[in-house]
N, C-alpha and C positions, 0 to 999 in steps of 0.2 A: 869315218864318223857314221852314226846311224841317222837316217832320215826317213820321212814318210813318202813313199812313192805311190803314184796312181798307175797301176799296171796297164790300164787302158781307160779311155773315157767311159764313165758309167756311174752306178750308184755307189753309196759309201763303201760297200764291200770290196771295191777295187783297190782300196787303200791298204798298204802293208809296209812294214819296216824293211828297209834295204840299207846297203852300205855304199858309201862313196868317199872320194878323197875330200879332205878338208879344203874349202876354197881359200884362195889367197886374196887379200885385199888389194884392190886396184888403187890408183892415184886418187886421193881424197876420201877413201873408204877406211873403215875399221873392220876388224874381225872380232865377232862377239861369240864367246862360249855361252850358249843359250841355256838359261834356267827355265824359263816359261815362254810359251808362244800363245798368242790369241787366235781364236777360231772366229772367222767372219764369213758372211754370206758370199762374198767374192771367192773365197776358198772353195766353197761348194760348187760354184759355177765353173771354176777352173778344173776341178776334179771331173765334172760332167762333160768337159770339152767345150764349154760356152764362153770361156774368158781366158784366152791364151795370154801368157806373159809377154811383155814387150821384148823386142829382139835382144836387148842388152841386159835383160834381167835373168836371174836364176829360174830354171824351170821348176824348181821345188816350190810347193805350195807354202804360203805363210807370209803375212804382211806386217806383223808386229811381234816384237820379242823384247825380253829384258834379260840381262846377264852381264858378264864381265868381259871387258875389252882385253884381248890377248895378243893382238898385233895391230900395227898401224900401217896404212899405205903411205906413199909419198905425199908430202905437203899437208900432213895432218898435224896441227899443233895445238888444237883446242882440247884434246883428250890425251890421257896417258894409259899405258898398259896397266891394268889393275882397276881402272875406273869401272864402276857399276852404272849401267845406263839402261834406259828403255829406248827403243828405236822403231821408226817407221821404215820398213824394208820394201824394196821393189819385188821381193820374192825370197824364198829360201828359209822362211821362219820355222818350218816343221823339221828342224835338224839340230844336231848337237852343236854345230858351228854355222854362223851366218854372217855374211858381210852386209854392211849398210853404209851409206854416205855419212861421213862424220857430221855433216851439217843437219842430218835428220835424226840425230841422237839427242836425248835430253837426260839430265840427271834425274834421279828418283826424287819426287817431292818429299820433303822432310816429313817423317811419320808414316810413310807408306812402305809396305813390303815390296820385295822384288816381284812377287806374284801380282800384287795390285798394280804396280807400275806397268807390268807387261800388258795389262788390259786396257791401257789408255791410248796409245798412239793412233791407231786406225780410226777410232771413233772421234777423238778430239781434233785431230788434223781435219777430218772430214766435216765435222759440225762447225768448227771455227770458220773454215774457209767458206762453206756454203751458206750458213745462217748469218754470220756477222760480216763477212767480206762481200760475197756475192748477193746475199739477201738483205744486207744493210740493216739488220734488226737493231733498233735503238731503244733506249730506256723509255718506258711508257707505252711502247707498242705491244702488239699481240702476235703470237705465233701459234699456228696449228701444225702439229707434228704427228704424222702417221706412224703406227707401230711403236707406241710409247714405251712398251715393256722390253724392247730389244736393246742392244748395246747403243746403237745410234739414238734411239728414242730417249733413253734415260739420260744420256749425255746431253742431248738437246734440251730436255726439260730442265736439268740442273743448271746448265749454262745460261739459258734464257732467263730463268728466275734470278740467278746471281747478278745479271746485268739489268734487272729491273723491268722485265717484260711479263705480260700475262700469257699463260700457256694453256692451250686446249690440246688434248691428245685423243687419238683413237686407239682402242684395244679390243681384244677378242673375247674377254670374259670378265666377270666381276672381280676376281682376285687380282688380275692385272690392273684393272681400274683402280682398286683400292691402293695397290702398291704405288702406282703413278701419282695418285693424290698425296700419299704419304711423303713421297720424295720431292714434291713441289708443284705438281700440275694443279692449276686452278679448276680445271674441268676435265673429266675423262669420259669419253663416249664409247659405249659398246656398239661397234659397227654391225654386230650380228643382230642386234635388237632395234637399233634406231638409225635413221638416215642422218649421216653426219653433217651433210650440208644444211638440212633443216635445223639440226641442233645448233650448229654454229650461228645460223641466222637468229635463232632465239636467244642464245647467250649474248650476242653482240648487238641486240636490238636492230638487226638487219644491216648494221654497218659493215660487217665482215672483219676479217683479220688482216694484218699488215703483211705477214709472211706465212707461206705454207712450205713446209719441208716434206717432200713426198718421196716415198720409196716404192710406191705401188704402181703408178702409171695406169695404163689401160682405161677402164671406165671411171677411174678416180680423176682423170685429168680435167674433164669438163666440170665436174663437181668442185674441184679445187678452184677453178676460175670463178665459179659462182660464190665461193666462200671468201674471196678476196675483197678488201675495201678499195676505194679509189686510191690509185698509185700503189697498189699492192704488188708483191713479188712472189712468184711461184718458183721454187727451187726444186728440181728433180734430180735425184741421185741414184735411183734404181727403178726397175720395172718388173716387180713381182707379178703383175697382171698383164705384162706385155707392153711393148713400146708403140703400139698402134691403137688409135681410138677415133671415133667420130666426135668431133669437137666443133662447137660454134665459136669461132675465133672473134666474133664481134665483141665478146667480153673484153678483149684486150684493148680495142679501140674505145669502147664506151667508158671503161673504168681506168684507162691509161695504165695498163698492167705491164709488168716486166716478167718474162719467162726465161729462166736460165737454168743452169745445171753444170755438173762437172763429174769427172772420174778422177779420184785422187791418184791412182797408180800411174795414169798417163800424163799427169801434170808435170810441167818442167821441173827439173831438179832445183832450180833457183827459187821457184814458187814454194816448193815444200820446205826449203831452208828458211824462207821468210815466215812461213806459218810456224815453224818450230821456234823461231825467235819470238813471235807474238805469244805463243803458248807459254814459253818460259817467263815472259815478262808479265802477262796479264792473267793467265789461267793457273799456272802452277802454284802461285801464292794462295789461291782459293782452296786448294787441297790442304795446304799447310795450316790454314785457319779453320778447316773443317766445314767450309761452305759447300764444297764438292766432296763426293765420296765415290770410290769405285764400287760397282755392284757385280759381284761374281757369283754365278749360279752353281757351276760345277767345274771341277778340275779332273781331267782324264790323263792317265799316263800316255806317253807318246805312242805306244803300241796299240792304244785304243782310239786312235784318231777316227776310225770308221764310226765308232759309237758316238763320238763327239759330233761328227757330221750328221748322223741320223737324228740326234737331238736337235741340232740347229734347224734342220729341215722340217722337224715336227712342229716347230714354233711353240713348244710347251714351256720353254724356259723364260725366266725373267732376269735379264742382265747378261753378263758375259759367260761364254764357255771357253775354257782354257785347256792347254796341254802342258803337262809337267814333263820337262825334258831332262834337265840335270840340275834340280833345285839346290843340291848341296854345293854347287860350283859358284854360287853368287851370294854375297852377303851385303846388306845395305848399310 
């Protein structure tokens, strides 16, 4: 099979197409003939040498795919050969064939294409677990999400609005602000022009928000704590500005805050299976009724993975960046 290899840790240019044996599914896994794969920031970190795969995962980059199941491992009875699925993978997505735990696979939501379905797993698993399970966002509460125009941000905005929350987001330019408002955000703050903590205070009449979903870290951490209301929850899932900061932790005591976070790839297999069940029951129907929609910015052929990574790192996109692997091999 063809796959994308990183010749060595480095910039996007280290990526190139290579060949390897088709993997065999282990007990509880399925083998998927990949039609499309999603591009995510952890992929860029892995390529650069900063996010090594777990010991039992494929070393090939790629955390989400959609395609056709072509083989079943032992003890798999929920799927059949020929089923078209999207899947959260522990790695291996940038390839013509990829294995994934059967319990981390989901059917295509009715009305969505294989390409659209391939754009869902990494973001929706991550946002559901972190915003609704760890962050405990409830109807009538408020969410501040940073990076609103990226895959995680657009997912969080749509899900929070679908479940009855008020959403504030930060973005880097006016076009991104307009897009986020169009897709459901109640307020979009251009962080290059305004201090988001002061803006949140004004928007909420100094009450603050109930949940912050942060991908930035660094100097945002203390500002996030300032933005939270009493009993607020800060959920950290990435550190674009670094994982160290000078922070006045008295905010936690004075406002009775909760600080939490997670990494999806390192989460236990059983936890991801539970998230998949929750998505199928509570989120997939929202795609089928049109309340949620995938947002795809650009699709690159597999051999142009380097260009896809360069675009991701430029932050010029709005929505998902995808790789076309073998689109003729899957039909919804």
